Phi, psi and omega in degrees: 000126173263164185229151179279133178270131176230154180302134187296322178314315186289342180264317194262330191288330187306112178073359180261343179069027185263151178268131185228152176260100185294347180274348184292129180222141175283148179265127178224153175297148177306323179297321182289325181290322176297331183270007187283156180226308184260136179289150179223131174264151181242134178242152184229134178301138182245009179209158179271144173075029182276125181294134168251147186240172178266011180198172185270064177172170181294340179289346185270150180295155179250096183280352177180190179226154180243149182246170178305139173088350178293130181264150182226123173281115181295127175240346180173177179212144176219118183060234179264012182249139183257137175249140181189193182245117175292134175298124182068022180210200183298156179245159181065041180257163179241132180232141175294137185293341172297334177269008184232139171260139188256000000 
């Protein structure tokens, strides 16, 4: 399933008070863009060695770490944690929003 890329600001800023770069866009091949159906927001890691977890809180296991520049397809949010799929890595992981740029 391919996804349509939309500015992250349109998805995340409502009610969160976050500064977003509305010009940030993911690069996709023309074929992938034509076949897209569901919108996806892209977040980017802003620090090295950031734990990603299996749930939205410190009580959940840490299966690995993400580094600055790692991209995450936004899938949801609970409290201060963002859930998504790491590009080239695990899916359905949770990262505290302080460690992500939107």
